[in-house]
DRENTORKE-512111 format. One line per 4 residues: number of its first residue (from 1); their letters; for each residue x, y, z of C-alpha. Coordinates in Angstrom, 1 decimal. Example, Ala and Ser with C-alpha at 12.3 -4.5 7.8 and 13.67 -1.06 7.14 Angstrom:
<rs>
1) as) 12.3,-4.5,7.8  13.7,-1.1,7.1
</rs>
This chain:
<rs>
1) mnsi) 55.1,73.9,87.9  52.8,70.4,88.0  55.7,68.2,86.7  57.5,68.2,90.5
5) ppap) 56.7,65.3,92.5  54.8,66.0,95.2  56.2,66.3,98.9  55.0,64.2,101.5
9) atca) 52.0,66.5,104.1  54.1,67.0,107.1  51.2,68.9,108.8  47.8,68.6,109.7
13) slsp) 46.0,71.5,107.2  42.8,73.7,108.1  42.2,74.6,104.8  39.1,73.0,102.8
17) lgdl) 41.3,72.2,99.9  42.7,68.5,99.4  46.5,68.7,100.6  47.7,68.2,97.3
21) emqh) 45.8,71.2,96.2  47.3,73.5,99.0  50.3,72.3,98.5  50.7,73.2,94.9
25) tlls) 48.2,76.6,95.7  51.3,77.6,98.8  54.1,76.9,96.7  52.8,79.2,93.5
29) afls) 52.6,81.4,95.8  55.6,80.9,96.8  57.7,81.1,94.0  55.0,84.2,92.8
33) yvpd) 56.0,86.1,95.5  59.5,84.8,97.3  61.8,88.4,96.6  64.9,85.8,96.2
37) nvyf) 66.4,83.3,93.6  64.4,80.1,94.1  64.8,77.2,91.4  63.8,73.3,91.6
41) kdre) 65.8,71.0,88.6  66.1,67.5,87.8  68.9,65.2,87.4  70.5,66.7,84.7
45) srfi) 70.4,70.3,86.5  67.8,71.4,83.7  65.0,74.1,85.9  61.6,71.9,86.1
49) avsr) 60.3,75.4,88.5  61.4,79.2,89.0  60.4,81.8,90.9  59.8,84.9,89.3
53) smar) 61.7,86.6,91.0  64.4,84.5,89.6  63.1,84.5,85.5  63.5,87.9,85.9
57) wvgy) 67.0,87.9,87.2  68.0,86.1,84.2  65.6,88.0,82.0  62.7,85.6,81.0
61) epte) 59.5,84.3,82.1  59.1,81.1,84.7  58.3,79.0,82.2  59.9,80.3,79.6
65) llgk) 63.4,78.8,81.8  61.9,75.3,82.1  64.0,72.8,80.2  66.6,75.1,80.4
69) tdfa) 70.6,75.0,82.8  72.4,77.6,83.7  74.3,77.5,80.5  72.3,79.2,79.0
73) ffde) 72.3,82.7,81.1  76.0,81.8,82.1  79.7,81.4,80.6  81.4,78.2,81.0
77) ihar) 83.1,79.8,84.1  79.8,80.1,86.8  78.0,77.9,85.0  80.1,74.7,85.1
81) pafe) 80.6,74.4,88.9  77.3,75.1,89.7  76.3,72.3,87.3  78.8,70.2,89.2
85) deqr) 78.3,71.2,92.5  74.5,70.0,92.0  75.9,67.1,90.5  77.4,66.4,93.9
89) iirt) 74.4,67.1,95.3  72.1,64.2,93.6  75.3,62.1,94.1  76.0,62.1,98.0
93) gepi) 72.4,63.7,99.2  74.6,66.8,100.6  73.6,70.3,100.8  75.9,73.4,100.4
97) idkl) 74.6,76.1,102.5  75.5,79.3,102.1  78.5,79.0,99.3  79.2,82.8,97.6
101) eket) 79.1,82.7,93.9  80.5,84.9,90.8  77.9,85.1,87.8  79.7,86.4,84.1
105) wpdg) 76.8,86.7,81.9  77.5,86.8,78.9  77.6,91.1,78.4  80.0,91.2,81.2
109) rvtw) 78.6,92.2,83.9  79.3,90.7,87.0  77.0,89.7,90.2  77.9,88.2,93.2
113) vsts) 74.9,85.4,94.9  74.8,83.9,98.6  73.4,80.6,96.8  72.3,77.7,98.9
117) kmpl) 71.5,74.0,97.5  69.5,70.8,99.3  68.7,67.6,97.5  65.0,67.2,96.4
121) rdeh) 63.7,63.9,97.0  60.2,62.1,96.1  57.9,60.8,98.8  60.4,57.6,98.8
125) gati) 63.3,59.5,99.5  64.9,59.2,96.3  66.9,61.8,94.8  65.3,63.2,92.0
129) gtfg) 66.8,66.6,91.2  68.0,69.7,92.9  66.5,72.7,94.7  68.1,75.8,95.7
133) istd) 67.6,79.8,96.9  70.1,82.4,95.8  70.5,86.1,97.3  71.9,89.1,95.0
137) vtea) 74.6,90.1,97.1  76.0,92.1,93.8  75.9,95.4,96.0  77.6,94.1,99.3
141) kete) 80.2,92.1,97.5  81.2,95.4,95.5  81.6,97.6,98.5  83.8,94.3,100.1
145) iale) 85.7,94.9,96.9  86.0,98.9,96.8  87.3,98.2,100.8  89.9,95.6,100.2
149) kanr) 91.5,97.3,97.6  91.2,100.8,99.5  92.9,99.4,102.5  95.7,97.8,100.7
153) elva) 96.4,101.1,98.9  96.9,102.7,102.2  98.2,100.1,103.6  100.8,100.4,100.7
157) asrm) 100.9,104.5,101.1  101.4,104.1,104.5  104.6,101.6,104.2  105.5,104.2,101.2
161) agma) 105.2,107.0,103.8  107.5,105.0,106.3  110.1,104.1,103.8  109.8,108.3,102.9
165) evat) 110.8,109.0,106.9  113.8,106.6,105.8  114.7,109.1,102.3  113.7,112.3,104.3
169) svlh) 116.3,111.6,107.2  118.8,110.8,104.5  117.5,113.8,102.8  118.1,115.7,106.2
173) nvgn) 121.6,114.5,107.0  122.6,115.1,103.8  121.9,118.5,104.4  123.2,119.0,106.5
177) vlns) 126.6,117.7,105.7  126.1,120.0,103.0  126.0,123.1,105.6  129.0,121.6,107.0
181) lnvs) 130.8,121.9,103.2  129.2,125.1,102.6  131.0,126.9,105.9  134.3,125.1,104.5
185) aavv) 134.6,126.1,101.6  133.5,130.0,102.7  136.5,129.6,105.4  139.0,129.1,102.6
189) ttgl) 137.3,130.5,99.9  137.8,133.9,102.4  141.6,133.3,103.2  142.3,133.1,99.7
193) rqsk) 140.8,136.2,99.1  142.7,137.9,102.2  146.0,136.2,101.9  149.1,137.8,101.9
197) vdsl) 150.8,136.8,98.9  150.1,140.1,97.5  152.6,141.2,99.6  155.3,138.6,99.0
201) akvv) 155.1,139.6,95.1  155.7,143.2,96.3  158.5,142.1,98.7  160.3,140.1,95.3
205) almk) 159.1,143.4,93.0  161.7,145.3,96.1  164.3,143.0,95.8  164.5,143.0,92.0
209) dhaa) 165.1,146.9,92.1  167.7,146.6,94.1  169.1,143.1,92.8  172.7,145.0,92.8
213) dlgd) 173.1,146.1,95.5  170.5,144.2,97.5  173.4,143.5,100.4  173.7,147.2,101.2
217) fitr) 169.8,147.8,101.1  169.1,145.0,103.3  172.0,146.4,105.5  172.1,149.9,105.0
221) dpkg) 168.7,151.6,103.6  165.7,151.8,106.6  163.8,149.5,104.2  165.4,147.3,103.7
225) kllp) 166.3,146.8,106.8  162.4,145.3,107.4  162.8,143.2,105.3  163.8,140.1,106.7
229) efle) 161.0,140.9,110.0  158.4,141.3,107.3  159.7,137.8,105.5  160.0,136.1,109.1
233) klag) 156.4,137.3,109.4  155.0,136.9,106.8  156.7,133.3,107.0  154.6,133.0,109.7
237) hfsv) 151.2,133.6,108.5  151.2,131.2,105.6  152.0,128.9,108.0  149.3,129.6,109.8
241) ertr) 147.3,129.9,106.8  148.7,126.9,105.8  147.4,124.9,108.4  143.7,126.4,108.5
245) qlae) 143.4,125.7,104.7  144.7,122.0,105.2  142.6,121.3,108.1  138.9,123.2,106.6
249) ldsl) 140.1,120.7,103.2  140.6,117.6,105.8  137.3,118.7,106.3  135.3,119.0,103.4
253) qkni) 136.8,115.8,102.5  135.2,113.7,105.5  132.4,115.1,104.9  132.1,114.2,101.3
257) dhik) 133.4,110.5,102.4  130.2,110.7,105.0  127.3,112.2,102.4  129.2,109.2,100.4
261) divs) 128.6,106.7,103.4  124.9,108.0,104.3  123.8,107.5,100.5  125.8,104.2,100.2
265) mqqa) 124.3,103.1,103.1  120.6,104.3,101.6  120.9,102.4,98.4  122.5,99.0,100.2
269) yahm) 119.0,98.7,102.5  117.1,100.0,99.5  118.5,96.6,98.0  118.2,94.2,100.4
273) aggv) 113.8,94.4,101.2  112.3,91.2,101.4  115.6,89.5,102.4  115.4,87.6,105.6
277) esld) 118.5,87.6,107.1  120.1,86.1,111.0  121.6,89.8,111.7  123.3,91.7,114.2
281) pasl) 121.3,94.0,116.2  124.3,95.9,116.7  125.3,96.9,113.7  121.3,97.5,112.6
285) veda) 121.1,100.3,115.6  124.8,101.5,114.4  123.9,102.0,110.7  120.1,103.7,111.8
289) irmn) 122.5,106.0,114.1  124.7,107.0,111.0  121.6,107.7,109.2  121.2,110.3,112.1
293) saal) 124.2,111.4,113.0  124.4,115.1,111.5  120.8,115.6,112.7  121.4,115.0,116.1
297) arhd) 124.7,116.6,116.3  122.9,119.8,114.4  120.4,119.2,117.6  122.8,119.3,120.6
301) vqll) 121.6,115.9,121.4  123.9,113.6,123.7  123.3,109.8,122.3  123.9,107.2,124.8
305) refq) 124.2,103.5,124.0  123.5,100.5,126.7  124.0,97.7,124.4  124.0,94.2,126.3
309) pvpp) 125.2,91.1,124.4  122.4,90.0,122.2  122.3,86.8,119.9  121.4,87.7,116.5
313) vrae) 117.9,88.4,115.4  115.8,87.3,112.1  114.8,89.9,110.4  114.9,92.3,107.2
317) kakv) 117.3,94.8,107.2  115.8,97.5,105.4  112.4,97.3,107.4  114.4,97.2,110.7
321) lqil) 116.0,100.5,109.5  112.7,101.8,108.5  111.5,101.5,112.2  114.6,102.4,113.8
325) vnli) 114.9,105.6,111.8  111.7,106.5,112.3  112.2,105.9,116.1  115.2,107.9,116.4
329) rnak) 113.8,110.9,114.0  110.3,110.8,116.3  112.7,110.8,119.7  115.0,113.9,118.6
333) yald) 112.3,116.4,117.7  110.5,115.1,121.4  113.5,116.2,122.3  113.7,119.4,120.4
337) egap) 109.7,120.2,121.4  110.0,119.0,125.3  113.7,121.3,125.4  115.4,118.9,128.6
341) pakv) 118.4,121.4,129.9  120.4,117.9,128.4  118.8,116.4,125.4  119.5,112.6,125.7
345) mtlr) 118.4,109.6,123.7  119.6,105.9,125.0  119.5,103.5,122.9  119.6,100.0,124.8
349) lelg) 119.9,96.4,123.8  118.9,93.6,125.8  117.4,90.7,126.0  113.3,90.2,125.9
353) ppgw) 111.2,87.4,126.8  112.5,83.7,126.1  113.0,83.8,121.9  113.2,87.6,121.9
357) vrim) 116.2,90.8,122.1  114.6,94.4,122.6  115.8,97.5,120.9  115.1,100.9,122.9
361) vadn) 115.1,104.1,121.7  114.4,106.4,124.6  114.4,110.2,125.4  113.7,112.4,127.8
365) gvgi) 111.9,115.0,125.6  108.1,115.9,125.6  106.4,112.7,127.1  103.5,111.2,125.8
369) paen) 100.0,111.4,127.5  98.2,108.5,129.0  95.4,109.4,126.2  97.4,109.7,123.4
373) leri) 99.0,106.2,124.0  96.5,104.2,122.7  96.3,105.9,119.6  99.8,106.7,118.9
377) ferg) 100.4,103.6,116.4  97.4,104.6,114.5  96.9,105.5,110.9  96.8,109.4,110.3
381) fttr) 97.4,110.3,114.1  100.0,112.6,115.0  100.4,115.9,117.8  103.1,117.4,114.9
385) regh) 101.6,120.4,113.4  103.7,118.8,110.3  103.0,115.5,110.5  101.0,113.1,108.4
389) gfgl) 100.9,110.6,111.2  102.4,107.6,108.6  105.6,107.4,110.0  104.7,105.2,113.3
393) ssav) 102.3,103.1,111.7  104.1,102.2,109.1  106.7,101.2,111.2  103.9,99.1,113.8
397) saar) 102.9,97.2,110.2  106.8,96.5,109.4  107.5,95.1,113.1  104.3,92.7,112.4
401) elrg) 105.6,91.8,109.1  108.8,91.1,110.7  107.0,88.8,113.1  107.9,90.7,116.0
405) sllv) 106.0,93.9,117.9  106.9,97.4,118.5  105.7,98.7,121.8  105.3,102.5,124.2
409) hsdg) 105.8,103.9,127.2  105.5,107.2,128.9  105.2,108.4,132.2  102.7,111.5,131.3
413) pgkg) 104.1,114.9,129.6  107.6,116.0,130.5  108.6,112.3,131.5  109.8,111.6,128.3
417) atft) 109.2,107.8,125.8  110.9,104.7,125.6  109.5,102.8,122.6  110.9,99.4,122.0
421) lqlp) 111.1,96.9,118.9  111.0,93.6,120.1  112.8,90.9,117.5  112.7,87.0,117.2
425) iaee) 116.4,85.5,117.9  117.4,83.7,114.7  119.0,79.8,115.2  121.2,81.0,111.9
429) pvgt) 124.9,82.5,112.3  124.8,85.9,111.5  124.3,86.9,107.7  122.7,83.4,106.9
433) kk) 119.7,84.0,105.1  116.7,81.9,105.9
</rs>
């Protein structure tokens, strides 16, 4: 430690010791008891003095560190940048303050320190090395890393939950259509079981029995006289049955086509993730309606469209669908819970502030209390018993990713709610990718 050139005195000393001896005593006490890692280095970045805490940090006695460099304790990934920082300080005289450094040890252990390094000058002001102080922040950094990881996982889970909302809507709508398919299939099956085909077979058998005298049988026999009228009624019955069966088969085909359309639409959107395009807002809304159409019909929801002419927006189809499907489903639940005399859902398109288009989903359902308006987009917040609280949270995150916004308004319980998705207007024609 005596090798450190003395710094000039900056204040008067009341000690009976000489200034040089006093400075040495103060420095020794400081290096012995300071809790942070303090070190002094020469122009070659070799240690010329260290604190006891610094020596313990690297597993040596203070005197054993003298003459060594960081390369003796750390791998190249940490030691090389530290050496270059110190050489730059020696060349420029500019300090480094509160730099976060990652230290990788030979045994694979990783630690983090917050380091400040300054030029070490002699009594003439010439730079003869560097000195610095490092504070162990490993625990804080590991906590930060863990929190960042947990947040990423939570955001990913929220996004997946939002996508699950779309998939759930698809399943609900497919399920509703399947119910209609089952009804149609049951009607066709019942009609076939109750068919009068057996009666026609009996008539044919009777006519065969009287093949030799069929004319006399039909004109003179009491049973034979009934045949023309019976055949006429049977023909009428078959005609009605045929019409009914064809109607049910037509319904079956339409429902099958509906399922195919819903699944195809979902598959198409699933493959569009990440593609920013210039899109027609009305088409986006209509796609979202089709994804929910069966559920809306089953719940007797009256759907109103109030579409003003608006320019295309710049967005990702999959994310917009995720948002709109969530909003339409939530509005349907709000209508079910509020149970107004007529369940009305209104979808609006209008111009917003300059450069923006608004897509609005309004209902006359249960409404939202004022205290819930501030929390409605919080992750995990829900008022539905079976809800998970990820739908609106993922929707508002998706809106931000689209550089848009998602807002909510309600005048209170029983007065419905309006959700507004605001998206930026696109400069390119519809269908042009950015």
